[in-house]
DOMAR-759615 format. One record per residue (C-alpha): y, x, z; residue number from 1. Coordinates in nm, 4 decimals. Example, Ala and Ser with C-alpha at 12.3 -4.5 7.8 and 13.67 -1.06 7.14 Angstrom:
# residues 2
Y -0.4500 | X 1.2300 | Z 0.7800 | n 1
Y -0.1060 | X 1.3670 | Z 0.7140 | n 2
END
This chain:
# residues 81
Y 6.9766 | X 4.2225 | Z 8.0278 | n 1
Y 6.9411 | X 4.5941 | Z 8.0651 | n 2
Y 6.9485 | X 4.8382 | Z 7.7754 | n 3
Y 6.6833 | X 5.0976 | Z 7.6923 | n 4
Y 6.6523 | X 5.3909 | Z 7.9270 | n 5
Y 6.8299 | X 5.6983 | Z 7.7980 | n 6
Y 6.7583 | X 6.0565 | Z 7.8881 | n 7
Y 7.0383 | X 6.2604 | Z 8.0350 | n 8
Y 7.1398 | X 6.5261 | Z 7.7855 | n 9
Y 7.2516 | X 6.8778 | Z 7.8611 | n 10
Y 7.5011 | X 7.0775 | Z 7.6578 | n 11
Y 7.3658 | X 7.3893 | Z 7.4879 | n 12
Y 7.5188 | X 7.6561 | Z 7.2637 | n 13
Y 7.2880 | X 7.8057 | Z 7.0021 | n 14
Y 7.3905 | X 8.1408 | Z 6.8581 | n 15
Y 7.2152 | X 8.2860 | Z 6.5536 | n 16
Y 7.2575 | X 8.6602 | Z 6.5120 | n 17
Y 7.1246 | X 8.9764 | Z 6.3541 | n 18
Y 7.0256 | X 9.2622 | Z 6.5785 | n 19
Y 7.0194 | X 9.6244 | Z 6.4626 | n 20
Y 6.9690 | X 9.9022 | Z 6.7144 | n 21
Y 7.2085 | X 9.8106 | Z 6.9990 | n 22
Y 7.4459 | X 9.6144 | Z 6.7742 | n 23
Y 7.4555 | X 9.2355 | Z 6.7345 | n 24
Y 7.6357 | X 9.0386 | Z 6.4634 | n 25
Y 7.6819 | X 8.6643 | Z 6.5219 | n 26
Y 7.6183 | X 8.4632 | Z 6.2058 | n 27
Y 7.6730 | X 8.1124 | Z 6.3423 | n 28
Y 7.7227 | X 7.9323 | Z 6.6715 | n 29
Y 7.6440 | X 7.5621 | Z 6.7203 | n 30
Y 7.6958 | X 7.3330 | Z 7.0208 | n 31
Y 7.4530 | X 7.0472 | Z 7.0736 | n 32
Y 7.3196 | X 6.8058 | Z 7.3321 | n 33
Y 6.9490 | X 6.7908 | Z 7.4140 | n 34
Y 6.7448 | X 6.6604 | Z 7.7092 | n 35
Y 6.5616 | X 6.9919 | Z 7.7696 | n 36
Y 6.5656 | X 7.3577 | Z 7.6731 | n 37
Y 6.2488 | X 7.3002 | Z 7.4675 | n 38
Y 6.4262 | X 7.0228 | Z 7.2728 | n 39
Y 6.7243 | X 7.2537 | Z 7.2156 | n 40
Y 6.4869 | X 7.5204 | Z 7.0838 | n 41
Y 6.3261 | X 7.2684 | Z 6.8482 | n 42
Y 6.6741 | X 7.1756 | Z 6.7229 | n 43
Y 6.7511 | X 7.5467 | Z 6.6769 | n 44
Y 6.4354 | X 7.5878 | Z 6.4656 | n 45
Y 6.5486 | X 7.2998 | Z 6.2427 | n 46
Y 6.9003 | X 7.4455 | Z 6.2162 | n 47
Y 6.7539 | X 7.7843 | Z 6.1202 | n 48
Y 6.6235 | X 7.6218 | Z 5.8018 | n 49
Y 6.9271 | X 7.4055 | Z 5.7220 | n 50
Y 7.2427 | X 7.6004 | Z 5.8144 | n 51
Y 7.4125 | X 7.7950 | Z 5.5366 | n 52
Y 7.4609 | X 8.1371 | Z 5.6954 | n 53
Y 7.5897 | X 8.4517 | Z 5.5217 | n 54
Y 7.2672 | X 8.6368 | Z 5.6105 | n 55
Y 6.9290 | X 8.5398 | Z 5.7512 | n 56
Y 6.9373 | X 8.5749 | Z 6.1307 | n 57
Y 6.6533 | X 8.7503 | Z 6.3068 | n 58
Y 6.7367 | X 8.6376 | Z 6.6617 | n 59
Y 6.8813 | X 8.3390 | Z 6.8417 | n 60
Y 7.0257 | X 8.2875 | Z 7.1854 | n 61
Y 7.0554 | X 7.9571 | Z 7.3722 | n 62
Y 7.3103 | X 7.9336 | Z 7.6515 | n 63
Y 7.4240 | X 7.6514 | Z 7.8733 | n 64
Y 7.7793 | X 7.5167 | Z 7.8592 | n 65
Y 7.8876 | X 7.7828 | Z 8.1117 | n 66
Y 7.7604 | X 8.0717 | Z 7.9005 | n 67
Y 7.4479 | X 8.1500 | Z 8.1043 | n 68
Y 7.1724 | X 8.2715 | Z 7.8713 | n 69
Y 6.8648 | X 8.0488 | Z 7.8925 | n 70
Y 6.6616 | X 8.1815 | Z 7.5998 | n 71
Y 6.6743 | X 8.4731 | Z 7.3585 | n 72
Y 6.4069 | X 8.5221 | Z 7.0969 | n 73
Y 6.3078 | X 8.5056 | Z 6.7324 | n 74
Y 6.5417 | X 8.3046 | Z 6.5087 | n 75
Y 6.2590 | X 8.0813 | Z 6.3853 | n 76
Y 6.2496 | X 7.9214 | Z 6.7303 | n 77
Y 5.8960 | X 8.0269 | Z 6.8226 | n 78
Y 5.8599 | X 7.9024 | Z 7.1803 | n 79
Y 5.6880 | X 8.1409 | Z 7.4204 | n 80
Y 5.3516 | X 8.0077 | Z 7.5358 | n 81
END
């Protein structure tokens, strides 16, 4: 008997931060596994509403496990069309 097919997951790091002029202040950083960048962004949007952060972030950055930036945009996780 074979088990259900599982999607391969990638490791992502989601960083929530505030940006003022040229300065950035990291408010929280979370590692997670997701099958795609879009799924990681959806998880980031959910985290935006549930994490207890000292301030409300205005930006987020998603990087791969090696630190390469894959997405940077609004903290609410609005996916570019």
